[in-house]
ZABANU-400782 format. One line per field, with one value per residue: residue number from 1; x, y, z of N, C-alpha, C in turn. Coordinates in steps of 0.02 Angstrom, whole numbers, plus 50000, padded with zeros to 5 digits. Layout:
% ZABANU-400782
k = [NUM|...];
nu = [X|...];
nv = [Y|...];
nw = [Z|...];
cau = [X|...];
cav = [Y|...];
caw = [Z|...];
cu = [X|...];
cv = [Y|...];
cw = [Z|...];
This chain:
% ZABANU-400782
k = [1|2|3|4|5|6|7|8|9|10|11|12|13|14|15|16|17|18|19|20|21|22|23|24|25|26|27|28|29|30|31|32|33|34|35|36|37|38|39|40|41|42|43|44|45|46|47|48|49|50|51|52|53|54|55|56|57|58|59|60|61|62|63|64|65|66|67|68|69|70|71|72|73|74|75|76|77|78|79|80|81|82|83|84|85|86|87|88|89|90|91|92|93|94|95|96|97|98|99|100|101|102|103|104|105|106|107|108|109|110|111|112|113|114|115|116|117|118|119|120|121|122|123|124|125|126|127|128|129|130|131|132|133|134|135|136|137|138|139|140|141|142|143|144|145|146|147|148|149|150|151|152|153|154|155|156|157|158|159|160|161|162|163|164|165|166|167|168|169|170|171|172|173|174|175|176|177|178|179|180|181|182|183|184|185|186|187|188|189|190|191|192|193|194|195|196|197|198|199|200|201|202|203|204|205|206|207];
nu = [50248|50264|50163|50136|50134|50239|50351|50506|50627|50662|50757|50773|50706|50715|50829|50834|50741|50850|50942|50883|50858|50999|50960|50861|50804|50887|50786|50733|50617|50499|50524|50528|50416|50360|50410|50344|50256|50134|50135|50191|50096|50002|50049|50070|49966|49855|49697|49542|49506|49466|49496|49506|49557|49646|49791|49906|50086|50198|50305|50322|50323|50257|50177|50068|49973|49901|49737|49676|49540|49568|49501|49543|49557|49620|49649|49745|49917|49989|50112|50101|50133|50048|49977|50018|49934|49783|49665|49636|49498|49479|49527|49491|49368|49351|49368|49488|49640|49732|49889|49927|50044|50194|50372|50350|50398|50486|50417|50488|50488|50385|50258|50263|50123|50082|50019|49950|49881|49902|49875|50003|50047|50201|50280|50411|50425|50390|50282|50216|50057|49935|49845|49716|49677|49542|49417|49259|49088|49017|49114|49179|49305|49433|49428|49474|49593|49552|49581|49584|49576|49668|49665|49725|49826|49819|49889|49975|49992|50072|50205|50360|50416|50528|50567|50487|50505|50540|50467|50340|50436|50436|50304|50249|50314|50214|50093|49962|49863|49724|49649|49524|49519|49538|49609|49757|49843|49965|49892|49749|49609|49585|49463|49341|49236|49127|49128|49233|49431|49451|49508|49547|49647|49738|49837|49939|50079|50041|50084];
nv = [49554|49443|49469|49416|49231|49110|49142|49200|49210|49104|49113|49254|49244|49140|49135|49260|49193|49111|49202|49248|49179|49231|49350|49338|49347|49290|49100|49064|49078|49116|49214|49310|49337|49405|49514|49648|49771|49752|49647|49641|49731|49638|49572|49650|49698|49763|49861|49903|49993|50017|50133|50111|50148|50289|50370|50487|50468|50425|50554|50606|50725|50718|50583|50474|50343|50207|50107|49976|49906|49798|49682|49553|49436|49492|49695|49782|49881|50010|50120|50321|50449|50582|50695|50809|50851|50774|50804|50702|50676|50675|50527|50438|50302|50314|50250|50198|50178|50053|49990|49795|49701|49745|49739|49730|49858|49969|50115|50243|50153|50083|49943|49931|49877|49883|50015|50161|50236|50391|50522|50653|50820|50912|50822|50795|50916|51087|51173|51037|50944|50848|50665|50582|50433|50385|50271|50229|50259|50148|50019|49864|49840|49760|49723|49720|49812|49863|49847|49907|49766|49696|49633|49686|49629|49500|49407|49398|49327|49213|49288|49344|49473|49498|49549|49640|49785|49825|49783|49869|49988|49962|49986|50100|50241|50217|50273|50378|50539|50594|50698|50695|50686|50576|50408|50310|50188|50180|50270|50205|50202|50166|50062|50008|49880|49967|50096|50218|50232|50388|50560|50704|50772|50815|50773|50735|50646|50441|50404];
nw = [48748|48579|48459|48325|48245|48214|48083|48010|48034|48174|48222|48324|48430|48494|48515|48610|48729|48752|48831|48922|49051|49117|49144|49254|49417|49573|49624|49480|49330|49387|49466|49342|49285|49412|49410|49410|49417|49437|49507|49597|49695|49702|49807|49934|50063|50113|50164|50222|50362|50549|50632|50809|50936|51012|51061|51143|51109|51241|51290|51153|51034|50904|50893|50885|50963|50891|50876|50789|50699|50560|50549|50596|50717|50843|50859|50762|50843|50804|50762|50722|50644|50664|50729|50714|50601|50651|50732|50926|50922|50812|50733|50811|50810|50660|50484|50395|50265|50254|50279|50286|50311|50348|50413|50568|50692|50806|50883|50969|51087|51095|50970|50815|50709|50558|50440|50442|50288|50191|50092|50042|50031|49995|50061|50211|50222|50317|50281|50270|50199|50250|50223|50257|50172|50115|50155|50064|50112|50209|50175|50252|50401|50339|50209|50064|49939|49777|49630|49471|49373|49471|49615|49748|49889|49854|49833|49962|50057|50177|50131|50150|50265|50293|50190|50117|50135|50004|49897|49925|49911|49781|49736|49781|49726|49639|49666|49676|49723|49601|49501|49560|49663|49701|49752|49671|49565|49446|49387|49400|49464|49655|49744|49830|49844|49857|49825|49751|49835|49909|49957|50036|49948|49809|49640|49724|49785|49881|50038];
cau = [50245|50233|50108|50186|50190|50302|50357|50545|50666|50617|50815|50816|50657|50746|50903|50799|50708|50920|50961|50837|50877|51041|50922|50829|50826|50876|50726|50705|50596|50453|50545|50541|50341|50377|50451|50296|50223|50052|50143|50229|50054|49969|50100|50052|49917|49815|49648|49492|49517|49429|49556|49465|49597|49711|49807|49973|50172|50236|50369|50327|50270|50204|50145|49987|49972|49831|49734|49660|49513|49567|49441|49560|49523|49643|49674|49838|49943|49998|50133|50094|50148|49980|50005|50010|49900|49719|49661|49617|49424|49460|49521|49427|49302|49363|49403|49572|49672|49808|49963|49951|50114|50235|50396|50344|50467|50476|50466|50478|50487|50321|50270|50186|50129|50051|50021|49888|49902|49892|49880|50051|50115|50259|50328|50427|50446|50392|50227|50162|50014|49936|49748|49708|49650|49446|49360|49198|49047|48952|49137|49195|49350|49445|49393|49551|49580|49538|49640|49563|49569|49696|49662|49785|49867|49789|49965|50016|49974|50142|50268|50413|50414|50582|50601|50430|50497|50567|50412|50316|50496|50438|50244|50230|50277|50162|50025|49932|49811|49712|49586|49455|49553|49548|49718|49756|49896|49970|49837|49707|49577|49589|49400|49346|49157|49065|49166|49329|49457|49465|49576|49563|49707|49721|49903|50019|50099|50043|50135];
cav = [49493|49435|49450|49357|49171|49066|49188|49156|49204|49073|49105|49260|49222|49066|49167|49301|49159|49068|49254|49267|49151|49256|49422|49326|49371|49236|49092|49054|49115|49138|49283|49362|49378|49429|49587|49691|49814|49716|49579|49670|49742|49569|49543|49685|49661|49835|49835|49952|49962|50073|50167|50086|50171|50364|50406|50500|50416|50481|50608|50616|50754|50679|50525|50411|50275|50176|50017|49965|49831|49772|49615|49523|49427|49568|49740|49803|49918|50061|50223|50354|50545|50589|50747|50885|50826|50754|50801|50627|50661|50641|50495|50363|50286|50340|50204|50214|50125|50026|49943|49778|49645|49800|49731|49750|49909|50009|50182|50233|50087|50046|49902|49978|49814|49912|50072|50203|50269|50458|50557|50698|50856|50938|50768|50824|50994|51138|51162|50966|50943|50764|50665|50505|50379|50358|50206|50251|50243|50058|49981|49817|49832|49665|49707|49723|49856|49833|49905|49882|49715|49673|49621|49708|49575|49435|49352|49437|49239|49190|49301|49334|49528|49523|49579|49667|49846|49848|49799|49952|50031|49967|50035|50174|50294|50241|50287|50462|50547|50615|50781|50691|50650|50496|50379|50276|50165|50168|50301|50167|50210|50110|50019|49943|49855|50009|50141|50233|50290|50482|50604|50821|50799|50806|50772|50728|50554|50437|50376];
caw = [48708|48509|48410|48291|48267|48178|48054|47960|48080|48221|48290|48363|48488|48550|48580|48684|48779|48798|48845|48977|49115|49132|49179|49303|49474|49601|49613|49423|49269|49425|49466|49289|49279|49460|49433|49358|49470|49476|49567|49680|49732|49738|49855|49985|50094|50120|50192|50268|50434|50569|50724|50896|50991|50974|51115|51138|51121|51299|51286|51081|51001|50846|50908|50900|50953|50890|50903|50721|50674|50515|50518|50622|50802|50860|50811|50782|50876|50737|50770|50673|50655|50635|50800|50656|50541|50651|50844|50942|50917|50727|50721|50842|50735|50584|50429|50334|50227|50305|50264|50357|50304|50347|50451|50614|50718|50857|50895|51040|51137|51076|50925|50729|50692|50505|50413|50406|50209|50169|50027|50064|49978|50026|50112|50266|50217|50379|50239|50236|50209|50268|50232|50267|50136|50141|50112|50058|50164|50224|50170|50303|50412|50306|50142|50026|49887|49696|49597|49411|49409|49524|49716|49808|49910|49825|49833|50030|50133|50135|50086|50221|50284|50310|50107|50095|50109|49914|49868|49952|49858|49692|49749|49827|49669|49578|49698|49673|49684|49547|49487|49577|49744|49725|49754|49586|49561|49386|49322|49395|49552|49706|49745|49873|49822|49901|49782|49775|49885|49928|50002|50019|49912|49751|49603|49764|49819|49934|50075];
cu = [50221|50185|50100|50186|50235|50334|50457|50607|50642|50694|50806|50769|50681|50819|50886|50787|50796|50964|50943|50858|50959|51007|50888|50851|50815|50797|50697|50653|50531|50442|50534|50462|50330|50382|50399|50289|50154|50082|50155|50138|50014|49998|50091|49995|49882|49751|49625|49521|49481|49490|49481|49483|49639|49725|49854|50037|50164|50306|50408|50264|50226|50193|50087|50001|49878|49812|49668|49634|49544|49526|49479|49533|49562|49662|49756|49877|49976|50005|50119|50100|50094|49981|49963|49944|49815|49755|49634|49572|49413|49480|49499|49362|49338|49413|49458|49594|49710|49835|49977|50013|50180|50272|50388|50397|50435|50492|50436|50466|50411|50300|50234|50185|50103|50051|49965|49931|49883|49908|49943|50067|50162|50294|50397|50457|50366|50279|50200|50086|49970|49857|49763|49684|49579|49426|49299|49153|49032|49025|49172|49262|49376|49437|49461|49539|49580|49587|49633|49548|49624|49680|49723|49795|49829|49842|49999|50032|50047|50220|50275|50384|50461|50611|50548|50448|50546|50520|50357|50378|50482|50357|50238|50243|50240|50106|50032|49897|49757|49663|49531|49464|49552|49616|49683|49802|49915|49896|49756|49649|49571|49504|49390|49260|49109|49084|49211|49349|49470|49531|49546|49593|49722|49819|49957|50039|50057|50083|50102];
cv = [49496|49428|49417|49288|49164|49136|49145|49187|49162|49097|49139|49268|49159|49102|49177|49245|49128|49132|49237|49255|49219|49320|49378|49345|49276|49159|49076|49087|49127|49224|49348|49382|49384|49506|49636|49730|49793|49692|49573|49696|49691|49527|49594|49704|49719|49831|49910|49926|50027|50070|50182|50129|50228|50387|50430|50439|50464|50506|50596|50648|50740|50648|50498|50326|50232|50113|50024|49926|49828|49711|49559|49479|49497|49647|49764|49855|49966|50138|50267|50440|50600|50671|50804|50872|50840|50785|50719|50644|50639|50612|50436|50382|50279|50271|50184|50195|50090|49974|49860|49731|49697|49753|49763|49819|49936|50108|50205|50207|50046|50012|49950|49922|49836|49989|50122|50230|50349|50478|50623|50752|50859|50879|50793|50892|51024|51140|51097|50949|50827|50726|50606|50485|50356|50310|50249|50204|50158|50020|49913|49847|49740|49653|49730|49761|49819|49885|49887|49811|49665|49658|49609|49660|49514|49371|49384|49359|49219|49207|49353|49420|49559|49592|49631|49743|49858|49819|49867|49986|50027|50019|50063|50208|50291|50255|50341|50475|50591|50677|50746|50666|50619|50443|50312|50251|50165|50221|50251|50175|50149|50096|49977|49936|49942|50048|50159|50256|50351|50490|50679|50796|50798|50814|50794|50624|50510|50388|50344];
cw = [48652|48515|48355|48269|48196|48145|48024|47989|48140|48286|48342|48445|48519|48567|48594|48744|48802|48832|48914|49061|49153|49184|49259|49378|49495|49634|49539|49388|49329|49414|49434|49296|49341|49458|49415|49430|49501|49510|49625|49722|49753|49815|49943|50018|50123|50100|50238|50340|50510|50632|50790|50952|50957|51050|51099|51162|51201|51279|51168|51063|50971|50825|50909|50924|50958|50891|50844|50717|50599|50494|50534|50683|50838|50832|50811|50798|50811|50798|50723|50690|50635|50686|50753|50648|50582|50749|50857|50918|50840|50715|50762|50817|50674|50561|50409|50309|50264|50263|50276|50359|50293|50410|50504|50651|50757|50854|50956|51117|51120|50993|50865|50707|50596|50503|50387|50332|50227|50142|50069|50021|50026|50079|50155|50264|50294|50337|50230|50251|50220|50257|50233|50196|50148|50120|50107|50115|50165|50192|50262|50314|50356|50253|50108|49975|49844|49687|49513|49428|49446|49606|49747|49843|49914|49837|49908|50078|50103|50156|50161|50233|50282|50240|50091|50075|50016|49890|49864|49899|49792|49699|49732|49774|49618|49601|49715|49652|49622|49552|49532|49611|49767|49731|49698|49618|49496|49341|49358|49488|49564|49705|49814|49831|49817|49862|49772|49837|49863|49955|49999|49978|49823|49718|49658|49773|49886|49986|50142];
């Protein structure tokens, strides 16, 4: 923003303001404000969840079928490719960080209604390492992530999942594990009221 008020050349700010609408996406000036990474973050419903059930997807070597309590009346069904990284007993009753307003999609005929977030090194490579994000002890299912002054998901109600992948595409590259093994967004540690969200890995992305 501009810190000076008035000044000798009021024409320049006016010209900038006049030019502004041309650069704005359809939907008017609100969308200009919404272009920020922080605004995108508020549209993503990311919460603490607990894996209630875990089983293998039939005829799929790498997929688990999970039922996750995210503080709603019914658990969410999630298909996740964690077989290479976790045993079933390691996942049952485990708390996780869940991206909840993903556009539902089918994998091997099973609908996946959310996504569990994990720190991942060398994603897609043979030597890929993947560790699920871990909420702090005592965190309640359904609690929303806090990123500094920004509550993640505070504007997520009513956001269509149709184009949510674009919002995730804006936010995801800015998610990183720091050297304290904390999950961060643009360097700001993600927290729940009970403390920081962590993982066993450092210096890698979150997917």
